[in-house]
KOLLO-63292 format. One line per field, with one value per residue: residue number from 1; chain; x, y, z of N, C-alpha, C in turn. Coordinates in Angstrom, 3 decimals. Layout:
num <- [NUM ...];
cadena <- [A ...];
n_u <- [X ...];
n_v <- [Y ...];
n_w <- [Z ...];
ca_u <- [X ...];
ca_v <- [Y ...];
ca_w <- [Z ...];
c_u <- [X ...];
c_v <- [Y ...];
c_w <- [Z ...];
END
This chain:
num <- [1 2 3 4 5 6 7 8 9 10 11 12 13 14 15 16 17 18 19 20 21 22 23 24 25 26 27 28 29 30 31 32 33 34 35 36 37 38 39 40 41 42 43 44 45 46 47 48 49 50 51 52 53 54 55 56 57 58 59 60 61 62 63 64 65 66 67 68 69 70 71 72 73 74 75 76 77 78 79 80 81 82 83 84 85 86 87 88 89 90 91 92 93 94 95 96 97 98 99 100 101 102 103 104 105 106 107 108 109 110 111 112 113 114 115 116 117 118 119 120 121 122 123 124 125 126 127 128 129 130 131 132 133 134 135 136 137 138 139 140 141 142 143 144 145 146 147 148 149 150 151 152 153 154 155 156 157 158 159 160 161 162 163 164 165 166 167 168 169 170 171 172 173 174 175 176 177 178 179 180 181 182 183 184 185 186 187 188 189 190 191 192 193 194 195 196 197 198 199 200 201 202 203 204 205 206 207 208 209 210 211 212 213 214 215 216 217 218 219 220 221 222 223 224 225 226 227 228 229 230 231 232 233 234 235 236 237 238 239 240 241 242 243 244 245 246 247 248 249 250 251 252 253 254 255 256 257 258 259 260 261 262 263 264 265 266 267 268 269 270 271 272 273 274 275 276 277 278 279 280 281 282 283 284 285 286 287 288 289 290 291 292 293 294 295 296 297 298 299 300 301 302 303 304 305 306 307 308];
cadena <- [A A A A A A A A A A A A A A A A A A A A A A A A A A A A A A A A A A A A A A A A A A A A A A A A A A A A A A A A A A A A A A A A A A A A A A A A A A A A A A A A A A A A A A A A A A A A A A A A A A A A A A A A A A A A A A A A A A A A A A A A A A A A A A A A A A A A A A A A A A A A A A A A A A A A A A A A A A A A A A A A A A A A A A A A A A A A A A A A A A A A A A A A A A A A A A A A A A A A A A A A A A A A A A A A A A A A A A A A A A A A A A A A A A A A A A A A A A A A A A A A A A A A A A A A A A A A A A A A A A A A A A A A A A A A A A A A A A A A A A A A A A A A A A A A A A A A A A A A A A A A A A A A A A A A];
n_u <- [-0.076 -0.017 -1.916 -2.328 -2.116 -4.305 -6.304 -5.993 -6.678 -9.350 -10.240 -10.079 -11.969 -14.715 -18.126 -20.894 -23.571 -25.490 -26.260 -23.264 -22.543 -20.709 -19.502 -17.154 -14.981 -12.712 -9.289 -7.184 -5.058 -1.990 -2.635 -5.548 -7.408 -8.604 -6.303 -4.689 -3.803 -5.427 -8.108 -7.718 -6.988 -9.310 -11.216 -10.245 -10.610 -13.428 -13.925 -12.713 -14.463 -16.509 -15.723 -15.274 -14.215 -10.737 -9.543 -7.199 -6.178 -4.513 -3.944 -4.479 -6.042 -6.373 -8.041 -7.737 -10.207 -11.454 -10.721 -10.983 -13.248 -12.239 -13.926 -16.298 -18.282 -17.333 -18.778 -18.719 -19.305 -19.681 -19.198 -19.924 -18.163 -17.188 -17.030 -14.920 -13.494 -10.893 -10.266 -11.448 -13.205 -13.601 -15.255 -14.999 -16.529 -15.959 -17.807 -18.638 -20.685 -22.472 -20.913 -18.507 -15.335 -13.232 -12.050 -11.793 -10.476 -10.164 -8.488 -8.744 -7.330 -7.286 -4.954 -2.151 0.351 3.332 5.581 8.626 10.400 12.371 13.365 16.481 16.777 17.512 20.489 20.470 20.705 20.301 17.110 17.051 19.287 18.718 17.489 14.518 11.235 10.529 12.994 14.137 12.430 12.160 14.561 14.238 12.467 12.553 12.384 9.828 6.719 4.776 5.405 4.342 4.246 6.019 4.916 2.291 2.733 3.899 1.725 -0.063 1.199 1.529 0.771 2.502 5.801 8.130 11.055 13.504 16.022 17.975 18.385 15.205 13.048 12.568 14.866 16.759 16.408 16.739 18.854 19.151 19.039 19.669 16.801 15.673 14.530 14.449 12.672 12.223 9.502 6.965 4.108 3.233 3.141 2.108 0.180 -1.937 -3.718 -7.128 -6.676 -4.568 -4.633 -4.236 -5.410 -5.740 -3.087 -2.356 -4.088 -3.156 -0.545 -1.256 -2.311 0.048 1.562 1.127 2.348 5.048 5.718 5.912 8.156 10.555 10.239 10.307 12.914 14.510 14.407 15.175 13.237 11.233 8.682 5.104 4.684 6.761 6.122 7.014 6.087 3.055 0.591 -0.962 -2.083 -2.791 -3.343 -3.090 -1.481 -1.126 0.566 0.391 2.622 3.850 3.425 3.389 4.088 2.635 3.384 6.014 9.381 9.549 11.046 10.806 11.479 11.991 11.578 11.795 11.040 10.366 9.259 6.931 4.891 3.536 3.155 4.322 5.929 6.171 7.767 7.598 9.008 8.314 9.952 10.323 12.108 13.826 14.350 12.396 10.439 7.620 5.568 4.668 4.524 3.023 2.645 1.151 1.356 0.100 2.451 3.435 5.007 4.433 2.250 3.726 6.363 8.857 7.507 5.407 2.085 -1.168 -2.205 -3.110 -1.704 -3.822 -5.751 -7.629 -5.542 -5.901];
n_v <- [0.268 2.610 5.670 6.361 3.913 2.609 4.216 3.573 0.845 1.094 2.289 0.178 -1.489 -2.278 -1.204 -3.288 -3.146 -4.550 -7.887 -9.018 -6.463 -3.603 -0.719 1.923 4.503 7.287 8.503 11.433 12.281 12.772 13.723 15.025 12.787 9.453 7.394 4.816 2.388 2.258 1.850 -0.589 -2.259 -2.062 -3.177 -5.776 -6.516 -6.527 -8.675 -10.753 -11.029 -12.567 -15.106 -18.653 -19.975 -20.526 -20.152 -18.309 -15.284 -15.834 -14.531 -11.419 -9.316 -6.218 -3.227 0.252 2.457 5.008 8.189 8.282 9.929 11.530 12.638 11.291 8.380 4.998 2.354 -1.116 -3.867 -7.312 -10.121 -13.455 -15.544 -18.238 -21.166 -23.573 -26.881 -26.454 -23.854 -20.472 -17.896 -14.418 -11.412 -7.920 -4.771 -1.369 1.492 4.887 7.768 6.627 5.439 3.007 2.857 1.203 -2.098 -5.413 -8.701 -11.591 -14.465 -17.271 -19.764 -22.973 -24.134 -25.870 -28.418 -28.496 -28.436 -26.571 -23.622 -20.639 -17.285 -15.878 -13.647 -10.222 -8.271 -5.994 -3.219 -3.359 -2.458 -0.844 0.719 2.706 6.003 7.420 8.343 10.776 11.868 12.084 13.399 16.280 17.238 17.734 19.755 22.141 21.275 20.510 21.263 22.304 23.580 22.371 19.704 17.704 17.442 16.709 14.322 12.800 12.605 11.161 8.718 7.833 5.560 3.639 2.520 3.395 2.980 4.188 2.502 3.652 7.007 8.552 9.106 11.921 12.850 12.573 14.141 15.045 13.381 10.755 7.230 3.781 1.759 0.954 0.315 0.175 -0.438 -0.732 -1.827 -1.682 -1.957 0.728 -0.324 -3.203 -6.043 -7.534 -10.104 -10.327 -8.926 -10.102 -11.490 -13.480 -12.662 -9.905 -9.033 -9.486 -7.725 -5.277 -5.256 -5.072 -2.498 -0.967 -1.641 -0.030 2.361 3.012 1.758 2.665 4.199 3.249 3.602 6.388 6.904 5.999 8.073 10.341 11.757 13.415 12.964 12.976 14.819 16.625 17.644 17.168 15.124 13.728 11.506 8.247 5.206 2.394 -0.393 -3.299 -6.020 -8.833 -11.522 -13.834 -15.599 -16.842 -17.103 -14.077 -11.265 -8.130 -6.384 -6.768 -6.297 -5.907 -6.362 -4.472 -4.902 -3.298 -2.740 -1.367 -2.594 -1.393 1.599 3.434 5.055 6.837 5.314 3.427 0.471 -1.479 -3.783 -5.695 -7.287 -8.731 -9.461 -11.403 -10.664 -12.759 -13.792 -15.078 -15.265 -13.496 -12.045 -11.173 -8.456 -6.544 -3.628 -1.267 2.101 5.374 7.663 10.718 13.645 16.959 19.586 21.823 20.962 19.478 17.193 16.746 15.942 17.399 17.877 18.532 18.556 18.233 16.903 13.972 11.771 9.589];
n_w <- [22.749 20.093 19.733 17.123 15.742 16.846 15.753 13.036 13.062 13.800 11.472 9.704 10.701 9.535 9.126 9.192 7.073 5.798 4.652 3.441 2.693 3.375 5.185 5.109 6.408 5.736 5.971 6.354 3.558 1.657 -0.802 -2.533 -2.410 -1.697 -0.008 -1.728 -0.561 1.655 0.674 -0.602 1.550 3.145 1.403 1.290 3.959 4.006 2.253 3.723 5.859 4.965 4.563 5.056 8.232 8.988 6.538 4.753 3.021 -0.060 -2.357 -4.082 -6.494 -7.976 -9.167 -9.440 -10.010 -9.980 -8.475 -4.965 -2.737 0.066 1.934 2.041 2.853 2.048 0.326 0.444 -1.472 -1.402 -3.404 -3.363 -4.930 -5.093 -3.047 -2.467 -1.817 -0.961 -1.677 -1.671 -3.296 -3.653 -4.713 -4.666 -4.751 -4.492 -3.740 -4.296 -4.166 -5.937 -7.899 -9.015 -7.477 -7.075 -7.544 -6.473 -6.500 -4.590 -3.360 -1.225 0.936 2.545 5.049 3.803 3.460 1.472 -1.411 -1.003 -1.718 -2.173 -3.150 -2.023 0.789 0.256 1.006 3.730 5.958 9.564 10.863 13.160 12.954 11.207 10.272 11.728 10.446 11.584 12.015 9.482 7.589 8.098 7.051 4.376 3.947 2.434 -0.152 -0.727 -2.283 -0.644 2.494 4.707 4.261 5.486 8.150 7.522 6.150 8.169 9.931 8.302 8.084 10.653 12.056 11.343 11.561 9.451 7.674 5.559 3.724 2.102 0.769 0.355 -2.578 -2.671 -1.588 -3.496 -5.721 -9.107 -9.601 -11.325 -10.774 -9.817 -10.315 -7.711 -4.391 -0.837 2.155 5.671 7.675 10.241 12.385 14.599 17.352 19.274 18.288 20.191 22.050 21.115 18.823 17.588 14.959 12.119 9.673 10.072 10.230 7.576 6.219 7.207 6.146 3.473 3.436 3.941 1.745 -0.478 -0.005 -0.708 -3.077 -5.764 -5.633 -6.714 -9.455 -9.632 -8.716 -10.812 -12.591 -11.329 -9.960 -7.491 -6.461 -5.612 -3.531 -3.843 -6.285 -8.840 -10.363 -11.602 -10.611 -10.064 -8.545 -10.593 -10.775 -8.610 -7.206 -5.070 -3.479 -0.957 0.788 3.082 6.675 8.637 10.772 11.128 13.070 13.575 12.387 8.892 5.741 2.879 -0.284 -3.290 -6.816 -10.158 -13.244 -15.676 -17.390 -19.266 -21.758 -20.040 -17.816 -15.007 -13.869 -10.953 -8.763 -5.780 -2.880 0.183 3.091 6.062 9.103 9.666 7.199 5.607 2.681 2.525 1.179 -2.158 -4.445 -7.028 -8.933 -11.150 -12.141 -12.988 -14.100 -14.636 -15.984 -14.820 -16.094 -18.433 -18.393 -20.501 -22.669 -20.997 -19.769 -20.276 -17.482 -14.087 -10.721 -8.940 -10.289 -11.298 -12.505 -14.054];
ca_u <- [-0.393 -0.130 -3.240 -2.396 -2.424 -5.700 -7.123 -5.946 -7.462 -10.749 -10.514 -10.238 -13.089 -15.848 -19.493 -21.744 -24.866 -26.408 -25.542 -22.204 -22.368 -19.997 -19.253 -15.943 -14.653 -11.364 -8.442 -6.498 -3.942 -1.190 -3.292 -6.991 -8.148 -8.413 -5.073 -4.979 -3.613 -6.582 -9.267 -7.371 -7.068 -10.711 -11.886 -9.829 -11.323 -14.802 -13.903 -12.367 -15.591 -17.503 -15.008 -15.314 -13.094 -9.606 -9.029 -6.515 -5.896 -3.217 -3.669 -5.502 -5.811 -7.274 -7.934 -8.201 -11.013 -11.660 -10.225 -11.951 -13.512 -11.966 -14.967 -17.527 -18.153 -17.162 -19.579 -18.070 -20.228 -18.927 -19.843 -19.375 -17.999 -17.070 -16.474 -14.534 -12.984 -9.634 -10.145 -12.621 -12.991 -14.516 -15.096 -15.460 -16.608 -16.075 -18.667 -18.889 -21.526 -23.132 -19.988 -17.427 -14.017 -12.196 -12.523 -10.816 -10.747 -9.253 -8.621 -8.386 -7.005 -7.000 -3.529 -1.680 1.782 3.713 6.973 9.106 11.639 12.181 14.537 17.103 16.534 18.642 21.188 19.930 21.120 19.285 16.218 17.364 20.391 18.241 16.742 13.064 10.605 10.593 14.348 14.580 11.570 12.442 15.745 13.896 11.324 12.641 12.132 8.417 5.916 4.091 6.296 3.657 4.242 6.576 3.967 1.152 3.169 4.067 0.395 -0.674 1.876 1.894 0.488 3.521 7.217 8.667 12.411 14.188 17.397 18.758 17.619 13.949 13.097 12.660 16.231 17.649 15.838 17.705 19.957 18.653 19.860 19.120 15.374 15.502 14.298 14.164 12.241 11.748 8.296 6.169 3.131 3.668 2.451 1.910 -1.178 -2.076 -5.070 -8.031 -6.150 -3.518 -5.366 -3.465 -6.046 -5.474 -1.702 -2.352 -4.752 -2.258 0.516 -1.871 -2.373 1.387 2.201 0.939 2.977 6.362 6.043 6.303 9.401 11.617 10.018 10.772 14.372 15.136 14.349 15.560 12.031 11.035 7.382 3.903 4.824 7.686 5.390 7.658 5.348 1.623 0.347 -1.913 -2.045 -3.763 -3.732 -2.302 -1.605 -0.320 0.532 0.806 3.276 4.168 2.929 4.208 3.440 2.790 3.950 7.444 10.059 9.452 11.827 10.093 12.475 11.192 12.302 10.967 11.634 10.069 8.300 6.644 3.502 2.913 2.929 5.501 5.670 7.035 7.633 8.086 9.053 8.316 10.614 10.417 13.481 14.644 14.653 11.343 9.686 6.242 4.609 5.118 3.618 3.252 1.732 1.405 0.755 0.309 3.574 3.574 5.569 3.318 2.084 4.783 7.663 9.009 6.881 4.388 0.696 -1.961 -2.935 -2.626 -1.559 -5.080 -6.683 -7.554 -4.674 -6.254];
ca_v <- [0.558 4.039 6.166 6.344 2.551 2.378 4.897 2.790 -0.363 1.516 2.537 -1.116 -2.199 -1.806 -1.360 -4.143 -2.492 -5.542 -9.114 -8.860 -5.046 -2.963 0.708 2.411 5.924 7.531 9.370 12.404 11.821 13.872 14.209 15.165 11.577 8.384 6.637 3.532 1.287 2.198 1.223 -1.993 -2.974 -2.151 -4.141 -7.109 -6.772 -6.893 -10.042 -11.678 -11.214 -13.459 -16.345 -19.663 -19.978 -21.377 -19.840 -17.025 -14.831 -16.164 -13.574 -10.430 -8.573 -5.081 -2.071 1.547 2.928 6.447 8.748 8.262 11.174 11.263 13.196 10.494 6.965 4.056 1.151 -2.296 -4.969 -8.551 -11.169 -14.761 -16.223 -19.704 -21.807 -24.936 -27.682 -25.873 -22.453 -19.596 -16.699 -13.305 -10.199 -6.760 -3.500 -0.211 2.480 6.208 8.650 5.835 4.956 2.166 3.493 0.199 -3.473 -6.375 -10.136 -12.212 -15.915 -17.750 -21.185 -23.640 -24.433 -27.135 -28.648 -28.719 -28.168 -25.280 -22.953 -19.193 -16.460 -15.435 -12.278 -9.349 -7.633 -4.714 -2.919 -3.539 -1.286 0.022 1.613 3.666 7.131 7.372 9.358 12.046 12.392 12.303 14.262 17.723 17.605 18.029 20.662 23.162 20.663 20.246 22.372 22.832 23.360 21.576 18.297 16.773 17.183 15.972 12.961 12.112 12.264 10.145 7.429 7.730 4.225 2.727 2.902 3.094 3.517 3.990 2.000 4.731 8.243 8.445 9.841 13.369 13.178 12.362 14.863 15.456 12.420 9.419 6.130 2.451 1.742 0.048 0.980 -0.719 0.132 -1.595 -1.274 -2.421 -1.080 1.432 -0.954 -4.640 -6.551 -8.565 -10.558 -10.582 -8.261 -10.937 -12.295 -13.525 -11.854 -8.501 -8.788 -9.439 -6.484 -4.170 -5.263 -4.562 -1.043 -0.380 -2.013 1.013 3.614 3.319 0.818 3.351 4.953 2.773 4.252 7.771 6.922 5.792 9.317 11.468 12.512 13.404 12.431 13.807 15.911 17.598 18.273 16.971 14.092 13.586 10.085 7.511 3.763 1.860 -1.726 -3.764 -7.464 -9.342 -12.948 -14.049 -16.903 -17.434 -16.292 -12.952 -10.346 -6.731 -5.614 -7.066 -5.694 -6.534 -5.671 -4.306 -4.734 -2.843 -2.385 -1.063 -3.125 -0.616 2.706 3.814 5.410 7.490 4.338 2.781 -0.810 -1.737 -5.087 -5.682 -8.527 -8.456 -10.538 -11.315 -10.342 -13.975 -14.163 -15.789 -14.468 -13.524 -11.454 -10.586 -7.366 -5.875 -2.512 -0.304 3.382 6.532 8.493 11.726 14.927 17.907 20.571 22.818 20.335 18.838 15.877 16.639 15.820 18.541 17.542 19.237 17.641 17.982 16.175 12.516 11.639 8.423];
ca_w <- [21.348 19.846 19.360 15.658 15.316 17.227 14.753 11.802 13.274 13.722 10.054 9.035 11.321 8.743 9.621 8.357 6.932 5.230 4.320 2.445 2.353 4.475 4.982 5.743 6.288 5.233 6.780 5.489 2.741 1.117 -2.008 -2.281 -2.753 -0.728 -0.164 -2.357 0.375 2.551 0.037 -0.840 2.825 3.558 0.531 1.714 5.211 3.651 1.720 4.805 6.761 4.353 4.221 6.114 9.171 8.639 5.204 4.716 1.654 -0.671 -3.426 -4.440 -7.737 -7.835 -10.053 -8.970 -11.137 -9.849 -7.229 -3.889 -2.025 1.475 2.786 1.949 3.170 0.944 0.502 -0.129 -1.734 -1.610 -4.200 -2.985 -6.210 -4.972 -1.866 -2.799 -0.702 -0.481 -2.045 -1.671 -4.115 -3.409 -5.505 -3.890 -5.465 -3.612 -4.415 -3.721 -4.996 -6.965 -8.924 -8.503 -7.467 -6.843 -7.733 -5.959 -6.431 -3.633 -3.220 0.102 0.920 3.808 5.173 3.233 3.364 0.086 -1.767 -0.499 -2.107 -2.270 -3.386 -0.766 1.212 -0.087 2.110 4.190 7.335 10.591 10.903 14.294 12.603 10.210 10.855 11.706 9.598 12.299 11.887 8.106 6.778 8.185 6.274 2.992 3.949 1.383 -1.458 -0.923 -2.787 0.538 3.639 5.721 3.855 6.485 9.225 6.964 5.857 9.450 10.434 7.448 8.274 12.061 12.584 10.826 11.652 8.129 7.616 4.281 3.799 1.494 0.661 -0.390 -3.843 -2.500 -1.195 -4.638 -6.862 -10.120 -9.707 -11.687 -10.273 -9.967 -9.976 -6.577 -3.112 0.280 3.430 6.744 8.294 11.218 13.012 15.806 18.475 19.156 18.107 21.204 22.363 19.992 17.627 17.003 13.980 10.867 8.631 10.323 9.820 6.108 5.794 7.515 5.134 2.248 3.619 3.825 0.475 -1.491 0.429 -1.298 -4.153 -6.997 -5.424 -7.602 -10.752 -9.496 -8.566 -12.119 -13.364 -10.492 -9.593 -6.046 -6.083 -5.617 -2.572 -4.422 -7.375 -10.137 -11.092 -11.357 -10.788 -9.236 -8.734 -11.543 -10.330 -7.471 -7.014 -3.965 -3.192 0.424 0.730 4.380 7.794 9.095 11.699 10.716 14.181 13.644 11.244 7.575 4.720 1.612 -1.346 -4.423 -8.032 -11.319 -14.469 -16.881 -17.402 -20.634 -22.027 -18.908 -16.759 -14.458 -13.224 -9.801 -8.114 -4.408 -2.107 1.614 3.831 7.511 9.510 9.624 5.817 4.889 1.714 3.020 0.252 -3.419 -4.828 -8.314 -9.161 -12.218 -11.831 -13.855 -13.670 -15.683 -15.574 -14.795 -17.169 -18.602 -18.610 -21.800 -22.724 -19.972 -20.174 -19.817 -16.276 -12.912 -9.608 -8.220 -11.133 -11.374 -13.678 -14.855];
c_u <- [-0.577 -1.562 -3.421 -2.727 -3.855 -6.644 -7.146 -6.774 -8.956 -11.161 -10.785 -11.398 -14.390 -17.182 -20.271 -23.130 -25.921 -25.597 -24.557 -22.056 -21.798 -19.753 -18.012 -15.781 -13.211 -10.595 -7.691 -5.312 -3.167 -1.838 -4.796 -7.796 -7.845 -7.110 -5.390 -4.824 -4.779 -7.745 -8.974 -7.498 -8.511 -11.474 -11.515 -10.479 -12.752 -14.864 -13.663 -13.566 -16.688 -16.931 -15.124 -14.064 -11.993 -9.033 -8.455 -6.284 -4.543 -2.924 -4.816 -5.062 -6.841 -6.996 -8.487 -8.906 -11.214 -11.025 -11.323 -12.059 -13.285 -13.026 -16.254 -17.256 -17.952 -17.966 -18.917 -19.095 -19.425 -19.781 -19.169 -19.277 -18.003 -16.508 -16.192 -14.013 -11.730 -9.560 -11.499 -12.272 -14.059 -14.199 -15.707 -15.450 -16.814 -16.787 -18.736 -19.728 -22.119 -22.225 -18.908 -16.093 -12.884 -12.828 -11.432 -11.350 -9.711 -9.552 -8.063 -8.169 -6.888 -5.512 -3.222 -0.166 2.129 5.183 7.360 10.382 11.331 13.491 15.165 16.755 17.729 19.281 20.531 20.422 19.977 18.408 16.546 18.489 19.953 17.455 15.242 12.523 10.668 11.967 14.679 13.741 11.898 13.660 15.392 12.753 11.359 12.357 10.647 7.683 5.166 4.976 5.660 3.660 4.859 5.601 2.776 1.528 3.362 2.718 -0.223 -0.079 2.188 1.656 1.579 4.901 7.881 10.019 13.068 15.608 18.357 17.881 16.316 14.023 13.246 14.016 17.225 17.109 16.951 18.862 19.405 19.605 19.225 17.645 15.077 15.321 14.011 13.674 11.976 10.461 7.716 5.146 3.727 2.882 2.237 0.424 -1.340 -3.537 -5.897 -7.576 -5.086 -4.149 -4.562 -4.083 -5.769 -4.040 -1.616 -2.977 -3.886 -1.098 -0.007 -1.945 -1.006 1.966 2.097 1.670 4.210 6.663 6.495 7.562 10.480 11.476 10.584 12.292 15.080 15.246 14.705 14.400 11.756 9.688 6.289 4.056 5.755 7.009 6.028 7.131 3.879 1.307 -0.681 -1.731 -3.133 -4.270 -2.760 -2.552 -0.659 -0.511 1.122 1.327 3.398 3.660 3.915 3.386 3.696 3.369 5.400 8.085 9.934 10.263 11.056 11.122 11.731 12.076 11.323 11.632 11.407 9.152 8.154 5.197 2.795 2.606 4.262 5.106 6.664 6.721 8.203 8.076 9.146 8.864 10.473 11.876 14.395 14.774 13.588 10.615 8.207 5.226 5.324 4.065 4.007 2.204 2.151 0.694 0.969 1.454 3.853 4.279 4.451 3.338 3.269 6.155 7.684 8.415 5.755 2.990 -0.097 -2.836 -2.324 -2.527 -2.847 -6.048 -6.560 -6.809 -4.922 -7.181];
c_v <- [2.061 4.414 6.120 4.951 2.188 3.001 4.121 1.516 -0.047 1.751 1.234 -1.936 -1.725 -2.063 -2.263 -3.498 -3.413 -6.796 -8.850 -7.428 -4.334 -1.493 1.120 3.899 6.053 8.397 10.312 11.790 13.037 14.499 14.229 13.985 10.531 7.647 5.231 2.342 1.134 1.460 -0.249 -2.806 -3.119 -3.154 -5.573 -7.483 -7.222 -8.324 -11.056 -11.984 -12.093 -14.842 -17.354 -19.625 -20.915 -21.140 -18.429 -16.590 -15.357 -15.252 -12.589 -9.721 -7.452 -4.012 -0.845 2.224 4.435 6.911 8.726 9.619 10.928 11.795 12.401 9.054 6.153 2.806 0.002 -3.424 -6.211 -9.543 -12.496 -15.634 -17.733 -20.073 -23.262 -25.683 -27.071 -24.364 -21.749 -18.353 -15.652 -12.145 -9.038 -5.531 -2.398 0.909 3.763 7.018 7.891 5.265 4.067 2.898 2.469 -1.178 -4.425 -7.792 -10.751 -13.703 -16.334 -19.265 -21.710 -23.966 -25.802 -27.207 -28.921 -28.451 -26.764 -24.849 -21.466 -18.533 -16.081 -13.983 -11.408 -8.759 -6.299 -4.468 -3.164 -2.293 -0.322 1.013 2.735 4.795 6.922 8.443 10.732 12.695 12.807 13.334 15.750 18.160 18.130 19.036 21.647 22.593 20.536 21.487 23.060 22.549 22.553 20.078 17.374 16.434 16.375 14.528 12.158 11.716 11.130 8.759 7.133 6.353 3.224 3.321 2.442 3.769 3.156 3.488 3.021 5.968 7.993 9.261 11.344 13.803 13.032 13.028 15.295 14.512 11.032 8.328 4.781 2.448 0.734 0.855 -0.088 0.099 -1.011 -0.977 -2.248 -1.456 -0.444 0.916 -2.420 -4.965 -7.758 -8.992 -10.831 -9.901 -9.095 -11.980 -12.305 -12.697 -10.372 -8.147 -8.654 -8.133 -5.264 -4.103 -4.759 -3.041 -0.402 -0.586 -0.939 2.306 3.981 2.532 1.509 4.201 4.551 3.361 5.669 7.844 6.767 7.083 10.545 12.353 12.355 12.892 13.471 15.007 17.007 18.341 18.087 15.751 14.207 12.116 9.521 6.030 3.344 0.485 -2.197 -5.258 -7.902 -10.848 -13.157 -15.483 -17.587 -16.528 -15.194 -12.138 -8.909 -5.877 -5.985 -6.599 -6.561 -5.697 -5.668 -3.934 -4.463 -2.481 -2.124 -1.605 -2.270 0.557 3.149 4.247 6.113 6.558 3.770 1.512 -1.011 -3.108 -4.995 -7.069 -8.144 -9.681 -10.312 -11.098 -11.567 -14.556 -14.910 -14.830 -14.592 -13.084 -11.013 -9.576 -6.861 -4.778 -1.729 0.988 4.386 7.352 9.480 12.948 15.958 18.871 21.532 22.216 19.666 17.446 15.701 16.529 17.019 18.172 18.331 18.262 17.323 17.118 14.674 12.190 10.368 8.767];
c_w <- [21.172 19.470 17.851 15.132 15.682 16.207 13.436 11.937 13.247 12.270 9.306 9.596 10.684 9.435 8.657 8.276 6.326 4.964 3.170 1.935 3.579 4.142 5.761 5.553 5.809 6.208 5.844 4.765 2.247 -0.106 -1.764 -2.811 -1.696 -1.036 -0.673 -1.426 1.333 1.897 -0.274 0.440 3.285 2.697 0.923 3.039 4.922 3.126 2.827 5.691 6.181 4.080 5.363 6.982 8.683 7.257 5.210 3.269 1.174 -1.855 -3.540 -5.706 -7.777 -8.875 -9.347 -10.140 -11.146 -8.547 -6.176 -3.218 -0.534 2.421 2.791 2.348 1.887 1.268 -0.256 -0.249 -2.113 -2.382 -3.868 -4.241 -6.051 -3.610 -2.231 -1.584 -0.106 -0.684 -1.992 -2.477 -3.807 -4.354 -4.711 -4.800 -4.431 -4.369 -3.592 -4.695 -6.182 -8.040 -8.308 -8.567 -7.394 -6.985 -7.281 -6.083 -5.504 -3.547 -1.870 0.037 2.351 3.853 4.596 3.331 1.909 -0.139 -1.337 -1.206 -2.184 -2.659 -2.048 -0.475 0.837 1.165 2.451 5.606 8.317 10.684 12.040 13.998 11.666 10.874 10.756 10.761 10.252 12.179 10.462 7.344 6.902 7.380 4.885 2.879 2.779 0.000 -1.759 -1.403 -1.650 1.753 4.762 5.400 4.897 7.598 8.719 6.673 7.139 10.040 9.635 7.692 9.740 12.649 12.220 11.052 10.360 7.976 6.275 4.520 3.204 1.402 -0.101 -1.670 -3.666 -1.965 -2.321 -5.897 -7.812 -10.309 -10.032 -11.218 -10.540 -9.550 -8.869 -5.291 -2.063 1.467 4.405 7.284 9.317 11.786 14.261 17.009 18.207 18.997 19.030 21.351 21.132 18.711 16.919 16.084 12.676 9.747 8.816 9.938 8.299 5.614 6.086 6.521 3.797 2.295 3.363 2.426 -0.595 -1.150 -0.376 -2.569 -5.434 -6.833 -6.417 -9.007 -10.716 -9.442 -9.898 -12.911 -12.538 -10.092 -8.102 -5.592 -6.020 -4.683 -3.079 -5.576 -8.735 -10.877 -10.717 -11.561 -9.849 -9.513 -9.720 -11.122 -9.259 -7.326 -5.903 -3.842 -1.798 0.553 2.085 5.499 8.171 10.074 11.236 11.833 14.469 12.336 9.990 6.586 3.408 0.548 -2.649 -5.619 -9.158 -12.580 -15.700 -16.559 -18.845 -20.734 -20.891 -17.752 -16.292 -13.729 -12.089 -9.224 -6.709 -3.799 -0.634 2.348 5.334 7.883 9.475 8.228 5.057 3.938 2.055 1.970 -1.017 -3.870 -6.216 -8.472 -10.392 -11.853 -12.944 -13.269 -14.806 -15.126 -15.687 -15.978 -17.219 -18.792 -19.975 -21.759 -21.739 -20.562 -19.626 -18.621 -15.134 -11.768 -8.887 -9.014 -10.931 -12.648 -14.472 -15.972];
END
């Protein structure tokens, strides 16, 4: 297992400070706030630790309320809403500096047999044929507002092997195209022994799900993203449905598209498939997507500001 993956697993291993109250730390991000996938994954970990054995998450719905401070601990308070015969519901509030920054509701279910159908998996090249992040990011160094972005991005995502099927948004600046994006991803290391826990695989997928989901919004407008500096934005809400078992340490295809953008917001949908074609997860997110100050139609906000 890579040191980076070990560090991520430590990040998700929250400290219990009281009954149903947990504390987590943060890791560096490309922007001066807590990465949304981190706080979502940590909140789900907190919820999971209060659920009866044998029940796995089948859905989560969350709102990002304020930008998180990466230099301060985050406290997660879990509310045990309901424990039914088949379903369990939990609510989690993440707090920093006395204010809520994130709210999550999650539902858990015991395993049941039932009717089965799914959409087919879209076509995609094998992940082994695609360039790694280490190979592709240095190509675009001159596009980034900060020349250190490639190294910072590699450090921020080092626990995950994430490979774009086509050029990422920062490789297609100025060329609007189809609002679709695909990436393959898996953890940089196997989850063996006591780490091979279905809940941990789900929490890791939750962490990764926020990394590239709004790419499809950017592609529709030929925008390169936050690192390039031609948009200002942040995640507003996030919803996931977990359909079938999967492993976060095996290749997963994340198929993403944006059906609409308007009013300074963009909507993106994602489907995560296992390599053998099973639809494992569905994801929907809306985010703030604005052009920065000085551009036509831009809002009076700066990249460092909380754009919500």
